[in-house]
C-alpha positions as CSV (number, residue, x, y, z in Angstrom):
1,M,30.9,210.4,46.3
2,R,30.8,212.2,49.7
3,D,28.6,215.2,50.2
4,A,29.9,218.4,52.0
5,S,29.4,216.7,55.4
6,G,31.7,213.8,54.5
7,V,28.8,211.4,54.1
8,D,28.6,208.9,51.2
9,P,24.8,209.0,50.8
10,A,24.6,205.7,48.9
11,S,26.6,203.8,51.5
12,A,25.0,205.4,54.5
13,S,21.4,204.9,53.3
14,A,21.9,201.2,52.5
15,V,22.3,200.3,56.1
16,S,19.5,200.2,58.7
17,I,20.7,201.6,62.1
18,R,18.6,201.2,65.2
19,D,18.8,202.1,68.9
20,L,20.1,199.2,70.9
21,D,18.2,197.8,73.9
22,E,19.2,195.8,76.9
23,R,18.7,192.5,75.0
24,D,21.7,193.5,72.8
25,L,24.2,193.9,75.7
26,D,25.4,190.3,75.7
27,R,26.2,190.5,71.9
28,V,27.9,193.9,72.5
29,A,30.1,192.3,75.2
30,E,30.9,189.4,72.8
31,L,32.0,191.8,70.1
32,E,33.9,194.0,72.6
33,S,36.0,191.0,73.7
34,E,36.5,189.7,70.1
35,I,37.5,193.0,68.7
36,F,39.3,194.8,71.5
37,G,40.8,191.9,73.5
38,A,42.3,192.8,76.8
39,S,41.2,196.5,76.6
40,A,37.6,195.6,75.9
41,W,34.8,197.2,78.0
42,S,33.6,194.6,80.6
43,R,30.0,193.4,80.5
44,A,29.4,195.3,83.8
45,L,30.8,198.5,82.4
46,I,28.7,198.1,79.2
47,R,25.5,197.5,81.3
48,E,26.3,200.4,83.6
49,D,26.9,202.9,80.8
50,F,23.9,201.6,78.9
51,L,21.5,202.0,81.9
52,H,23.0,205.1,83.5
53,G,25.4,206.9,81.2
54,P,24.7,210.0,79.1
55,S,25.1,207.8,76.0
56,R,23.2,206.7,72.9
57,W,23.8,203.2,71.8
58,R,23.2,202.5,68.1
59,G,23.7,199.3,66.1
60,V,23.4,197.5,62.8
61,E,21.8,194.1,62.6
62,G,23.6,191.4,60.5
63,E,22.1,188.3,59.1
64,E,22.0,186.5,62.4
65,S,22.9,189.0,65.1
66,L,24.2,192.5,65.8
67,S,27.1,193.1,63.5
68,A,28.2,196.6,64.5
69,Y,27.5,199.2,67.1
70,A,28.5,202.7,68.2
71,V,28.2,204.6,71.5
72,Y,27.8,208.3,71.4
73,G,28.1,210.4,74.6
74,F,26.8,213.9,75.1
75,D,27.0,215.7,78.4
76,G,25.6,219.0,77.2
77,D,29.0,220.3,76.3
78,A,31.1,217.7,74.5
79,F,29.8,215.3,71.9
80,H,31.9,212.2,71.9
81,L,32.2,209.0,69.9
82,M,33.0,206.6,72.8
83,N,33.1,203.4,70.8
84,L,32.6,202.1,67.3
85,A,33.0,198.4,66.5
86,V,32.3,196.2,63.5
87,A,32.4,192.4,63.7
88,P,35.4,191.1,61.8
89,E,33.2,189.1,59.4
90,A,31.1,192.2,58.6
91,R,33.9,194.6,57.8
92,R,34.3,196.3,54.4
93,Q,30.5,196.4,54.0
94,G,30.0,200.1,54.9
95,L,28.8,199.5,58.4
96,G,31.4,201.7,60.1
97,E,30.8,204.4,57.6
98,A,27.0,204.2,58.2
99,L,27.5,204.5,61.9
100,M,29.9,207.5,61.4
101,A,27.2,209.1,59.2
102,D,24.7,208.5,62.0
103,F,27.0,209.9,64.6
104,M,27.6,213.1,62.5
105,A,23.9,213.4,61.9
106,E,23.3,213.2,65.6
107,A,26.0,215.9,66.2
108,R,24.2,218.2,63.7
109,R,20.8,217.5,65.3
110,L,22.2,218.5,68.7
111,H,23.8,221.6,67.2
112,V,27.2,220.8,68.7
113,R,30.3,222.7,67.5
114,D,32.8,219.9,67.9
115,A,32.7,216.1,67.9
116,W,35.5,214.2,69.7
117,L,36.9,210.7,69.8
118,E,40.0,208.7,70.8
119,V,41.4,206.0,68.6
120,A,44.4,203.7,69.0
121,V,47.3,205.1,67.0
122,T,47.7,201.5,65.5
123,N,44.2,201.3,64.1
124,E,44.8,202.4,60.6
125,A,41.3,201.6,59.2
126,A,39.6,203.6,61.9
127,L,42.0,206.5,61.5
128,A,41.2,206.6,57.7
129,L,37.5,206.5,58.4
130,Y,37.6,209.3,61.0
131,R,39.8,211.5,58.8
132,A,37.4,211.0,55.9
133,Y,34.7,212.5,58.2
134,G,36.7,215.6,58.9
135,F,38.4,214.6,62.1
136,A,41.8,216.1,62.7
137,D,44.5,215.1,65.2
138,V,44.5,217.1,68.4
139,R,47.0,215.3,70.7
140,V,48.3,211.9,71.8
141,R,47.3,210.3,75.1
142,R,50.3,208.1,76.0
143,R,49.5,204.5,77.0
144,Y,45.8,205.3,77.1
145,Y,44.6,201.7,76.1
146,Q,45.4,199.3,78.9
147,P,46.7,196.8,79.6
148,E,48.5,196.9,76.2
149,G,49.8,200.4,76.8
150,I,48.8,201.6,73.3
151,D,48.7,205.4,72.7
152,A,45.4,207.0,71.7
153,L,45.1,209.8,69.3
154,V,42.5,212.4,70.4
155,M,40.7,213.7,67.3
156,R,38.2,216.5,66.8
157,A,35.8,217.5,63.9
158,R,34.6,221.1,63.9
159,L,31.0,221.3,62.7
160,P,29.5,224.2,60.9
161,H,27.4,226.5,63.1
162,P,23.7,225.8,62.4
163,S,22.1,228.6,60.4
C-alpha cells in the first residue's frame, strides 16, 4: 500500500541505498551498456558528470556488485531524474521503486516544487513506475534517444509545498 507520497514503505525500506563513489563507475558503465545499448552514457561522460556535474549518484548493492543506480540532478531550479537503471537479473525486486522513493524524498528535502524526467516512450515498465509516483506527461521529445531515434516522454511530478 502506497502512502500519500506514492511510496510503498515496506518495499522502499527493505532496500539499502547508498551514495556511489568513484570505485562504482566501472560497474555503472557496464550496466549502462548492458541496459541502454547504443544510447548508453559513455564511461567518459559518466566520470565527467560524477566528478563535476550537479548530480547525486545513488545505488543499491546486489549480492556481488552494484545492482541498480540512479542519478539525480539539481541546479537550484529544476530537480531532475537523469537516469535510473536496474540490472536485468535484479528486476522485479523493488530496486527501481526504492530508488524512486529515495529520489522523491530528496526532492522533498530540497523543497522543490516539481520533479522532472525523460523516459523512452517504449519503456513501459519505467512509465508505469513513474506514473505510480505521480509523474504526468508533459510533452514528447522526438527522436531524443540516439542513435536509435526513439522518442522521449518528458514527465513532471508536482510536489506539495512544504508547510
